[in-house]
KOLVODO-902182 format. One record per residue (C-alpha): residue number from 0; residue in one letter; z, x, y. Coordinates in Angstrom, 1 decimal. Last residue first. Layout:
BEGIN
node drenba NUM kollo A w Z u X v Y
...
END
This chain:
BEGIN
node drenba 383 kollo K w 17.3 u -16.1 v 32.5
node drenba 382 kollo A w 13.8 u -14.6 v 32.1
node drenba 381 kollo E w 12.6 u -13.0 v 35.4
node drenba 380 kollo F w 9.1 u -13.8 v 36.5
node drenba 379 kollo L w 8.0 u -12.0 v 39.7
node drenba 378 kollo K w 6.6 u -14.8 v 41.8
node drenba 377 kollo G w 3.0 u -15.4 v 42.9
node drenba 376 kollo D w 2.5 u -18.5 v 40.7
node drenba 375 kollo I w 3.6 u -16.3 v 37.7
node drenba 374 kollo Y w 4.0 u -12.6 v 38.1
node drenba 373 kollo T w 4.8 u -10.4 v 35.0
node drenba 372 kollo A w 6.4 u -7.0 v 35.0
node drenba 371 kollo K w 6.6 u -3.9 v 32.8
node drenba 370 kollo N w 4.8 u -5.1 v 29.7
node drenba 369 kollo N w 4.0 u -2.4 v 27.2
node drenba 368 kollo F w 0.2 u -2.1 v 27.3
node drenba 367 kollo S w 0.0 u 1.4 v 25.9
node drenba 366 kollo D w -1.1 u 2.8 v 29.3
node drenba 365 kollo D w 1.8 u 1.0 v 31.0
node drenba 364 kollo F w 1.5 u -2.7 v 31.9
node drenba 363 kollo V w 1.8 u -5.1 v 34.8
node drenba 362 kollo A w 0.7 u -8.7 v 34.4
node drenba 361 kollo L w -0.5 u -11.1 v 37.1
node drenba 360 kollo D w -0.7 u -14.8 v 37.8
node drenba 359 kollo A w -1.5 u -15.2 v 41.6
node drenba 358 kollo K w -3.9 u -18.1 v 41.2
node drenba 357 kollo Y w -7.4 u -17.3 v 42.4
node drenba 356 kollo G w -8.6 u -17.8 v 46.0
node drenba 355 kollo E w -9.2 u -14.1 v 46.6
node drenba 354 kollo K w -9.8 u -12.3 v 43.3
node drenba 353 kollo I w -7.8 u -10.7 v 40.6
node drenba 352 kollo L w -9.5 u -12.7 v 37.8
node drenba 351 kollo G w -8.3 u -14.9 v 35.0
node drenba 350 kollo R w -7.5 u -18.1 v 36.9
node drenba 349 kollo D w -9.1 u -20.5 v 39.4
node drenba 348 kollo N w -12.2 u -21.6 v 37.5
node drenba 347 kollo I w -11.0 u -23.2 v 34.3
node drenba 346 kollo G w -14.0 u -24.3 v 32.1
node drenba 345 kollo L w -12.1 u -23.6 v 28.8
node drenba 344 kollo M w -14.6 u -20.9 v 27.9
node drenba 343 kollo K w -14.4 u -19.5 v 31.4
node drenba 342 kollo M w -10.6 u -19.3 v 31.1
node drenba 341 kollo P w -10.8 u -17.7 v 27.6
node drenba 340 kollo N w -13.2 u -15.1 v 29.0
node drenba 339 kollo I w -11.4 u -14.3 v 32.3
node drenba 338 kollo T w -8.2 u -12.8 v 30.9
node drenba 337 kollo V w -7.6 u -11.7 v 27.3
node drenba 336 kollo A w -11.2 u -11.0 v 26.3
node drenba 335 kollo N w -12.0 u -9.6 v 29.7
node drenba 334 kollo M w -9.7 u -6.7 v 29.1
node drenba 333 kollo A w -11.1 u -6.1 v 25.6
node drenba 332 kollo T w -14.8 u -6.2 v 26.8
node drenba 331 kollo V w -14.0 u -4.0 v 29.8
node drenba 330 kollo F w -12.3 u -1.3 v 27.6
node drenba 329 kollo D w -15.0 u -1.2 v 24.9
node drenba 328 kollo I w -13.5 u -1.8 v 21.5
node drenba 327 kollo G w -12.3 u 1.3 v 19.8
node drenba 326 kollo A w -10.5 u -0.6 v 17.1
node drenba 325 kollo E w -7.4 u 1.7 v 17.4
node drenba 324 kollo H w -6.9 u 2.3 v 21.2
node drenba 323 kollo I w -8.8 u -0.6 v 22.7
node drenba 322 kollo A w -8.3 u -3.4 v 20.3
node drenba 321 kollo Y w -4.8 u -2.2 v 19.2
node drenba 320 kollo D w -3.6 u -2.2 v 22.9
node drenba 319 kollo L w -5.0 u -5.7 v 23.4
node drenba 318 kollo I w -3.4 u -6.9 v 20.1
node drenba 317 kollo H w 0.0 u -5.4 v 21.3
node drenba 316 kollo N w -0.4 u -7.3 v 24.7
node drenba 315 kollo L w -1.1 u -10.5 v 22.7
node drenba 314 kollo R w 2.1 u -10.2 v 20.7
node drenba 313 kollo H w 1.7 u -10.5 v 16.9
node drenba 312 kollo C w 3.4 u -12.6 v 14.2
node drenba 311 kollo S w 0.2 u -14.1 v 12.9
node drenba 310 kollo G w -0.7 u -16.9 v 10.6
node drenba 309 kollo A w -0.1 u -17.6 v 6.9
node drenba 308 kollo L w -2.3 u -15.0 v 5.3
node drenba 307 kollo T w -3.3 u -15.9 v 1.8
node drenba 306 kollo N w -2.4 u -13.1 v -0.7
node drenba 305 kollo T w -0.4 u -15.4 v -2.8
node drenba 304 kollo G w 3.1 u -15.8 v -4.2
node drenba 303 kollo T w 4.6 u -17.1 v -0.9
node drenba 302 kollo I w 1.9 u -18.0 v 1.6
node drenba 301 kollo Y w 1.7 u -14.7 v 3.5
node drenba 300 kollo A w 3.2 u -13.4 v 6.7
node drenba 299 kollo V w 2.9 u -9.8 v 8.0
node drenba 298 kollo G w 5.8 u -8.3 v 9.9
node drenba 297 kollo E w 5.6 u -4.9 v 8.1
node drenba 296 kollo E w 8.9 u -5.7 v 6.3
node drenba 295 kollo T w 7.1 u -8.8 v 4.9
node drenba 294 kollo V w 7.4 u -12.4 v 6.0
node drenba 293 kollo T w 7.1 u -14.8 v 3.0
node drenba 292 kollo T w 6.1 u -18.3 v 3.7
node drenba 291 kollo T w 6.8 u -21.5 v 1.7
node drenba 290 kollo R w 4.5 u -24.5 v 2.1
node drenba 289 kollo G w 4.2 u -28.2 v 2.6
node drenba 288 kollo K w 4.0 u -28.1 v 6.4
node drenba 287 kollo E w 6.9 u -30.4 v 6.7
node drenba 286 kollo E w 8.9 u -28.4 v 4.2
node drenba 285 kollo F w 8.6 u -25.1 v 5.9
node drenba 284 kollo E w 10.6 u -22.9 v 3.5
node drenba 283 kollo Y w 11.1 u -19.3 v 4.7
node drenba 282 kollo V w 11.2 u -16.1 v 2.5
node drenba 281 kollo G w 12.3 u -12.9 v 4.2
node drenba 280 kollo P w 11.6 u -10.3 v 6.9
node drenba 279 kollo K w 13.3 u -11.3 v 10.2
node drenba 278 kollo L w 11.7 u -14.0 v 12.4
node drenba 277 kollo G w 10.1 u -13.2 v 15.8
node drenba 276 kollo K w 6.8 u -14.8 v 14.9
node drenba 275 kollo I w 7.3 u -16.9 v 11.8
node drenba 274 kollo N w 6.6 u -20.1 v 13.7
node drenba 273 kollo V w 3.0 u -19.2 v 14.4
node drenba 272 kollo S w 1.0 u -16.6 v 16.3
node drenba 271 kollo D w -2.8 u -17.2 v 16.4
node drenba 270 kollo T w -2.7 u -14.0 v 18.4
node drenba 269 kollo I w -6.0 u -14.2 v 20.3
node drenba 268 kollo L w -8.7 u -11.9 v 21.7
node drenba 267 kollo I w -11.8 u -13.6 v 23.1
node drenba 266 kollo F w -15.3 u -12.2 v 23.1
node drenba 265 kollo K w -18.0 u -14.0 v 25.1
node drenba 264 kollo D w -18.3 u -12.0 v 28.4
node drenba 263 kollo K w -18.0 u -8.4 v 27.5
node drenba 262 kollo G w -20.4 u -8.4 v 24.6
node drenba 261 kollo K w -20.5 u -10.9 v 21.7
node drenba 260 kollo A w -22.3 u -8.6 v 19.2
node drenba 259 kollo K w -20.4 u -5.5 v 20.4
node drenba 258 kollo A w -17.0 u -7.4 v 20.1
node drenba 257 kollo L w -18.0 u -8.6 v 16.6
node drenba 256 kollo I w -18.8 u -5.1 v 15.4
node drenba 255 kollo N w -15.6 u -3.8 v 16.9
node drenba 254 kollo A w -13.6 u -6.5 v 15.1
node drenba 253 kollo A w -15.3 u -5.6 v 11.8
node drenba 252 kollo Y w -14.5 u -1.9 v 12.4
node drenba 251 kollo K w -10.8 u -2.8 v 13.0
node drenba 250 kollo N w -10.5 u -4.8 v 9.9
node drenba 249 kollo V w -9.5 u -8.4 v 10.7
node drenba 248 kollo H w -6.4 u -10.4 v 9.7
node drenba 247 kollo I w -4.6 u -7.1 v 9.2
node drenba 246 kollo G w -6.0 u -4.6 v 11.6
node drenba 245 kollo D w -4.6 u -6.7 v 14.5
node drenba 244 kollo C w -7.7 u -8.0 v 16.2
node drenba 243 kollo I w -7.2 u -11.7 v 15.7
node drenba 242 kollo C w -10.7 u -12.7 v 17.0
node drenba 241 kollo E w -12.0 u -15.7 v 19.0
node drenba 240 kollo A w -15.8 u -15.9 v 19.4
node drenba 239 kollo Y w -17.6 u -17.5 v 22.3
node drenba 238 kollo C w -21.0 u -19.1 v 22.2
node drenba 237 kollo H w -23.9 u -18.4 v 24.6
node drenba 236 kollo D w -25.3 u -15.5 v 22.5
node drenba 235 kollo F w -25.6 u -17.5 v 19.3
node drenba 234 kollo Y w -26.1 u -14.9 v 16.6
node drenba 233 kollo M w -22.7 u -13.4 v 16.2
node drenba 232 kollo A w -20.8 u -16.6 v 15.6
node drenba 231 kollo A w -23.7 u -18.0 v 13.6
node drenba 230 kollo G w -23.6 u -15.0 v 11.3
node drenba 229 kollo V w -19.8 u -15.5 v 10.8
node drenba 228 kollo V w -20.5 u -19.1 v 10.0
node drenba 227 kollo G w -23.0 u -18.4 v 7.3
node drenba 226 kollo P w -25.8 u -15.8 v 7.5
node drenba 225 kollo E w -27.2 u -17.0 v 4.2
node drenba 224 kollo R w -29.6 u -14.5 v 2.6
node drenba 223 kollo H w -28.2 u -11.4 v 4.3
node drenba 222 kollo H w -24.7 u -12.6 v 3.8
node drenba 221 kollo L w -22.1 u -13.2 v 6.7
node drenba 220 kollo G w -18.9 u -14.9 v 5.8
node drenba 219 kollo K w -18.0 u -18.5 v 5.4
node drenba 218 kollo M w -15.0 u -19.3 v 7.5
node drenba 217 kollo G w -11.1 u -19.2 v 7.5
node drenba 216 kollo N w -10.8 u -15.8 v 9.0
node drenba 215 kollo Y w -14.0 u -13.9 v 10.1
node drenba 214 kollo T w -13.8 u -15.4 v 13.6
node drenba 213 kollo H w -10.4 u -16.8 v 14.7
node drenba 212 kollo T w -12.0 u -20.2 v 15.7
node drenba 211 kollo F w -15.6 u -20.1 v 16.8
node drenba 210 kollo S w -16.7 u -21.4 v 20.2
node drenba 209 kollo I w -19.2 u -23.6 v 22.1
node drenba 208 kollo A w -19.9 u -26.7 v 20.1
node drenba 207 kollo G w -22.3 u -28.8 v 22.2
node drenba 206 kollo H w -24.6 u -30.9 v 20.0
node drenba 205 kollo E w -27.0 u -28.0 v 19.5
node drenba 204 kollo I w -23.9 u -26.0 v 18.4
node drenba 203 kollo A w -23.2 u -28.5 v 15.7
node drenba 202 kollo E w -26.8 u -28.3 v 14.5
node drenba 201 kollo K w -26.7 u -24.5 v 14.5
node drenba 200 kollo C w -23.4 u -24.5 v 12.5
node drenba 199 kollo I w -25.1 u -26.7 v 9.9
node drenba 198 kollo D w -28.0 u -24.3 v 9.7
node drenba 197 kollo F w -25.7 u -21.3 v 9.3
node drenba 196 kollo S w -24.0 u -23.0 v 6.3
node drenba 195 kollo A w -20.6 u -24.5 v 6.6
node drenba 194 kollo G w -17.6 u -23.2 v 4.8
node drenba 193 kollo T w -15.3 u -24.1 v 7.6
node drenba 192 kollo H w -11.8 u -23.5 v 8.9
node drenba 191 kollo G w -13.5 u -23.2 v 12.3
node drenba 190 kollo L w -16.1 u -24.4 v 14.7
node drenba 189 kollo A w -14.9 u -24.8 v 18.3
node drenba 188 kollo V w -15.4 u -27.7 v 20.7
node drenba 187 kollo K w -14.5 u -27.8 v 24.4
node drenba 186 kollo M w -13.3 u -31.1 v 25.7
node drenba 185 kollo G w -14.7 u -32.8 v 28.9
node drenba 184 kollo K w -14.7 u -36.3 v 27.4
node drenba 183 kollo K w -18.5 u -36.2 v 27.1
node drenba 182 kollo I w -18.2 u -33.0 v 25.1
node drenba 181 kollo C w -15.7 u -34.6 v 22.7
node drenba 180 kollo Y w -18.0 u -37.6 v 22.3
node drenba 179 kollo D w -21.0 u -35.5 v 21.4
node drenba 178 kollo I w -18.9 u -33.6 v 18.9
node drenba 177 kollo V w -17.8 u -37.0 v 17.4
node drenba 176 kollo D w -21.4 u -38.2 v 17.3
node drenba 175 kollo Y w -22.4 u -35.2 v 15.2
node drenba 174 kollo N w -23.5 u -37.2 v 12.1
node drenba 173 kollo G w -24.9 u -34.6 v 9.6
node drenba 172 kollo N w -22.2 u -35.1 v 7.0
node drenba 171 kollo L w -19.4 u -34.7 v 9.5
node drenba 170 kollo M w -17.3 u -32.6 v 7.1
node drenba 169 kollo E w -19.9 u -29.9 v 7.2
node drenba 168 kollo P w -18.9 u -29.4 v 10.9
node drenba 167 kollo A w -15.4 u -28.1 v 10.3
node drenba 166 kollo I w -14.0 u -29.1 v 13.7
node drenba 165 kollo M w -11.8 u -27.3 v 16.3
node drenba 164 kollo V w -10.9 u -29.2 v 19.5
node drenba 163 kollo Y w -10.0 u -27.7 v 22.9
node drenba 162 kollo I w -8.9 u -29.8 v 25.9
node drenba 161 kollo L w -6.4 u -32.3 v 24.6
node drenba 160 kollo H w -4.3 u -32.8 v 27.7
node drenba 159 kollo G w -5.1 u -36.5 v 28.2
node drenba 158 kollo N w -1.5 u -37.7 v 28.2
node drenba 157 kollo C w -0.6 u -35.9 v 24.9
node drenba 156 kollo A w -0.6 u -39.0 v 22.8
node drenba 155 kollo D w -3.7 u -40.3 v 24.5
node drenba 154 kollo N w -5.6 u -37.2 v 23.4
node drenba 153 kollo F w -4.5 u -37.5 v 19.8
node drenba 152 kollo E w -5.3 u -41.2 v 19.5
node drenba 151 kollo D w -8.6 u -40.7 v 21.4
node drenba 150 kollo I w -9.7 u -38.0 v 19.1
node drenba 149 kollo V w -8.6 u -40.1 v 16.1
node drenba 148 kollo K w -10.7 u -43.1 v 17.3
node drenba 147 kollo K w -13.8 u -40.9 v 18.1
node drenba 146 kollo S w -13.7 u -39.6 v 14.5
node drenba 145 kollo P w -12.6 u -36.4 v 12.8
node drenba 144 kollo I w -12.1 u -36.4 v 9.0
node drenba 143 kollo I w -8.3 u -35.8 v 8.6
node drenba 142 kollo Q w -6.7 u -33.3 v 6.4
node drenba 141 kollo F w -2.9 u -33.6 v 6.0
node drenba 140 kollo D w -2.6 u -33.2 v 2.2
node drenba 139 kollo L w -5.4 u -30.7 v 2.3
node drenba 138 kollo S w -2.8 u -28.2 v 3.6
node drenba 137 kollo Q w -3.7 u -25.4 v 6.0
node drenba 136 kollo A w -3.1 u -21.9 v 4.7
node drenba 135 kollo G w -6.8 u -21.1 v 4.4
node drenba 134 kollo R w -9.1 u -24.1 v 5.0
node drenba 133 kollo E w -11.9 u -21.7 v 4.0
node drenba 132 kollo K w -11.0 u -22.4 v 0.4
node drenba 131 kollo G w -12.8 u -25.7 v 0.5
node drenba 130 kollo S w -11.9 u -29.2 v 1.9
node drenba 129 kollo C w -12.8 u -28.4 v 5.5
node drenba 128 kollo I w -10.4 u -28.8 v 8.4
node drenba 127 kollo F w -10.1 u -31.4 v 11.1
node drenba 126 kollo P w -6.2 u -31.3 v 10.8
node drenba 125 kollo G w -6.2 u -28.9 v 12.5
node drenba 124 kollo E w -6.9 u -26.3 v 15.2
node drenba 123 kollo E w -6.4 u -28.9 v 17.9
node drenba 122 kollo Y w -5.8 u -26.9 v 21.1
node drenba 121 kollo V w -3.6 u -28.7 v 23.7
node drenba 120 kollo G w -3.4 u -28.0 v 27.4
node drenba 119 kollo L w -2.9 u -25.4 v 30.1
node drenba 118 kollo I w 0.6 u -24.5 v 29.1
node drenba 117 kollo H w 1.5 u -22.3 v 32.0
node drenba 116 kollo A w 3.8 u -19.4 v 31.2
node drenba 115 kollo G w 7.3 u -19.6 v 32.6
node drenba 114 kollo K w 8.7 u -22.0 v 35.1
node drenba 113 kollo K w 7.5 u -25.4 v 36.3
node drenba 112 kollo N w 6.2 u -26.8 v 33.0
node drenba 111 kollo D w 8.6 u -29.8 v 33.1
node drenba 110 kollo H w 6.7 u -32.9 v 34.4
node drenba 109 kollo D w 3.1 u -33.2 v 33.4
node drenba 108 kollo I w 2.9 u -30.3 v 30.9
node drenba 107 kollo Y w 6.2 u -31.2 v 29.3
node drenba 106 kollo E w 5.2 u -34.9 v 29.1
node drenba 105 kollo G w 2.0 u -33.9 v 27.3
node drenba 104 kollo I w 3.8 u -31.5 v 25.0
node drenba 103 kollo N w 6.5 u -34.1 v 24.1
node drenba 102 kollo K w 3.8 u -36.7 v 23.3
node drenba 101 kollo L w 1.9 u -34.2 v 21.3
node drenba 100 kollo A w 4.9 u -33.5 v 19.2
node drenba 99 kollo K w 5.4 u -37.1 v 18.3
node drenba 98 kollo L w 1.7 u -37.6 v 17.5
node drenba 97 kollo L w 1.8 u -34.5 v 15.3
node drenba 96 kollo G w 4.8 u -35.7 v 13.4
node drenba 95 kollo Q w 3.1 u -39.1 v 12.9
node drenba 94 kollo K w 0.0 u -37.3 v 11.5
node drenba 93 kollo P w 1.8 u -35.1 v 9.0
node drenba 92 kollo F w 0.6 u -31.5 v 9.7
node drenba 91 kollo S w -2.7 u -29.6 v 9.8
node drenba 90 kollo S w -2.7 u -27.5 v 12.9
node drenba 89 kollo I w -1.6 u -27.7 v 16.6
node drenba 88 kollo S w -2.1 u -25.1 v 19.4
node drenba 87 kollo A w -0.2 u -25.5 v 22.6
node drenba 86 kollo L w -2.6 u -23.6 v 24.9
node drenba 85 kollo T w -1.6 u -20.5 v 26.8
node drenba 84 kollo A w -1.2 u -19.1 v 30.3
node drenba 83 kollo T w 0.9 u -16.3 v 31.9
node drenba 82 kollo V w 1.0 u -13.9 v 29.0
node drenba 81 kollo G w 2.3 u -10.5 v 30.0
node drenba 80 kollo E w 3.9 u -10.2 v 26.6
node drenba 79 kollo S w 7.4 u -10.8 v 28.1
node drenba 78 kollo P w 5.7 u -13.6 v 30.0
node drenba 77 kollo L w 5.6 u -15.6 v 26.7
node drenba 76 kollo Y w 9.4 u -16.0 v 26.3
node drenba 75 kollo A w 10.0 u -18.5 v 29.1
node drenba 74 kollo S w 7.2 u -20.8 v 28.0
node drenba 73 kollo W w 8.5 u -20.7 v 24.5
node drenba 72 kollo E w 12.0 u -21.6 v 25.6
node drenba 71 kollo K w 10.8 u -24.5 v 27.7
node drenba 70 kollo L w 8.6 u -25.7 v 24.9
node drenba 69 kollo W w 11.6 u -25.5 v 22.6
node drenba 68 kollo K w 13.7 u -27.8 v 24.8
node drenba 67 kollo K w 10.7 u -30.2 v 25.3
node drenba 66 kollo T w 10.5 u -30.5 v 21.5
node drenba 65 kollo A w 7.4 u -29.2 v 19.6
node drenba 64 kollo E w 7.1 u -29.9 v 15.9
node drenba 63 kollo N w 3.4 u -29.2 v 15.5
node drenba 62 kollo S w 3.6 u -26.9 v 18.6
node drenba 61 kollo E w 5.6 u -24.3 v 16.7
node drenba 60 kollo C w 9.2 u -23.5 v 15.6
node drenba 59 kollo G w 11.0 u -20.7 v 13.8
node drenba 58 kollo N w 11.0 u -18.1 v 16.6
node drenba 57 kollo Y w 7.4 u -18.4 v 17.7
node drenba 56 kollo G w 4.6 u -20.8 v 18.5
node drenba 55 kollo H w 1.1 u -22.0 v 17.8
node drenba 54 kollo N w -1.1 u -19.7 v 20.0
node drenba 53 kollo H w -4.9 u -19.8 v 20.3
node drenba 52 kollo V w -5.9 u -19.5 v 24.0
node drenba 51 kollo D w -3.5 u -16.6 v 24.7
node drenba 50 kollo C w -4.3 u -16.0 v 28.4
node drenba 49 kollo L w -3.1 u -12.7 v 29.9
node drenba 48 kollo G w -2.1 u -12.4 v 33.5
node drenba 47 kollo P w -4.7 u -10.8 v 35.6
node drenba 46 kollo M w -4.3 u -7.0 v 35.8
node drenba 45 kollo V w -2.0 u -4.3 v 37.2
node drenba 44 kollo I w -2.0 u -1.1 v 35.2
node drenba 43 kollo L w 0.8 u 1.3 v 36.1
node drenba 42 kollo D w -0.1 u 4.4 v 38.0
node drenba 41 kollo D w 1.9 u 3.7 v 41.2
node drenba 40 kollo Y w 3.4 u 0.1 v 40.8
node drenba 39 kollo D w 4.1 u -0.1 v 44.5
node drenba 38 kollo V w 6.0 u -3.2 v 45.7
node drenba 37 kollo D w 6.3 u -4.6 v 49.2
node drenba 36 kollo A w 3.3 u -2.6 v 50.3
node drenba 35 kollo K w 2.7 u -1.5 v 53.9
node drenba 34 kollo F w -1.0 u -2.0 v 54.6
node drenba 33 kollo L w -4.1 u 0.0 v 53.8
node drenba 32 kollo G w -2.3 u 2.0 v 51.1
node drenba 31 kollo Y w -4.7 u 1.1 v 48.2
node drenba 30 kollo P w -7.9 u -0.6 v 49.5
node drenba 29 kollo Y w -7.6 u -4.4 v 49.9
node drenba 28 kollo V w -7.6 u -7.6 v 47.8
node drenba 27 kollo G w -6.7 u -10.7 v 49.7
node drenba 26 kollo V w -5.4 u -14.2 v 49.5
node drenba 25 kollo I w -4.2 u -14.3 v 45.9
node drenba 24 kollo E w -2.5 u -17.6 v 45.4
node drenba 23 kollo D w 0.9 u -19.1 v 44.4
node drenba 22 kollo K w 2.7 u -18.8 v 47.8
node drenba 21 kollo R w 0.8 u -16.0 v 49.6
node drenba 20 kollo I w -0.1 u -12.9 v 47.6
node drenba 19 kollo E w -1.8 u -9.8 v 48.9
node drenba 18 kollo I w -3.2 u -7.4 v 46.3
node drenba 17 kollo Q w -3.6 u -3.8 v 47.1
node drenba 16 kollo K w -6.0 u -1.6 v 45.3
node drenba 15 kollo P w -6.6 u 1.8 v 43.6
node drenba 14 kollo Q w -9.2 u 0.9 v 41.0
node drenba 13 kollo L w -9.4 u 0.2 v 37.3
node drenba 12 kollo R w -12.7 u -1.4 v 36.4
node drenba 11 kollo E w -14.2 u -4.8 v 35.7
node drenba 10 kollo E w -14.3 u -6.1 v 39.3
node drenba 9 kollo F w -10.6 u -5.4 v 39.8
node drenba 8 kollo Y w -8.2 u -4.2 v 37.1
node drenba 7 kollo V w -5.7 u -2.5 v 39.4
node drenba 6 kollo C w -4.9 u 1.1 v 38.5
node drenba 5 kollo K w -3.7 u 3.0 v 41.6
node drenba 4 kollo S w -1.3 u 0.2 v 42.2
node drenba 3 kollo Q w -0.3 u -2.2 v 45.0
node drenba 2 kollo I w 1.8 u -5.3 v 45.7
node drenba 1 kollo I w 1.7 u -7.2 v 49.0
node drenba 0 kollo M w 3.8 u -10.2 v 49.7
END
């Protein structure tokens, strides 16, 4: 099959190109009009499928409570955003509940993830949180101090699919063996929900931490006498920085500053969407998480009775649009932030680019990044 467009995101610019797909792989990229095309998308943007590396759930459920039925529904929903790959992100929650959900996620990845967005693995965003205010909406009742034993317990529960681990490094009290262990096991380590000093972040990075969880949110800010976690995210050029660029979690100018600091290769846009995504405005009781959440008319979620944000309701294609057209983030930086950068951070080398030999996971958008079509494994995805 050959598809073409005058606006294919190829080699970091929009170009008139044809893409030849055979089975689930891109086998050639050619000049526009060279061969007879099966589908012509004219002026629509054709780009690699989006990867939402930090995504908890939607429609009243999330990965903490994942069932195989819900995982199938979630995977089928995500292509409507142009998302072709994600991680099942967990957070602070009763441990036995997490282990049960992780078992379902692991079995789904191994046996059932045949249609819809690819769940590439598990992202542990909790319960390895700090004890201070930077824990955000995550409950201290479920906090766990990370250890090799717990890492193995979680990883075994999901059949070895724990690939991204967030840690508040100050909770390690100067002993970074658990970070060393994660790196040895092939996992990527992020720093987040942390009030650590710049120096503690530096030590964690020297042991292999490579990323920062939703930068600015749930971390010690930048001060000219103590650069903090935000300062570390900006300073260490080889580290990646996630960002919820929605104008709510992060001011658009702050997002722009971070994008400039990280450049086109280390900036990652995320949704951090949780179970309230897709729900109508109202008050929702989530007993297992130990909190009540209010969803406003504007679609923003807060811990009821506070100004603490309780996760995101956003779609990744809308965040991409906001990043470019409202935050003024450089086009290439924003495009890479939802495609190749998260894949490189995870060490995945066959997705995220329109390139011969890469998986044929593609998204088609108009100029406002409204999704017009999504291809997964070389096939046009159609929700049933």
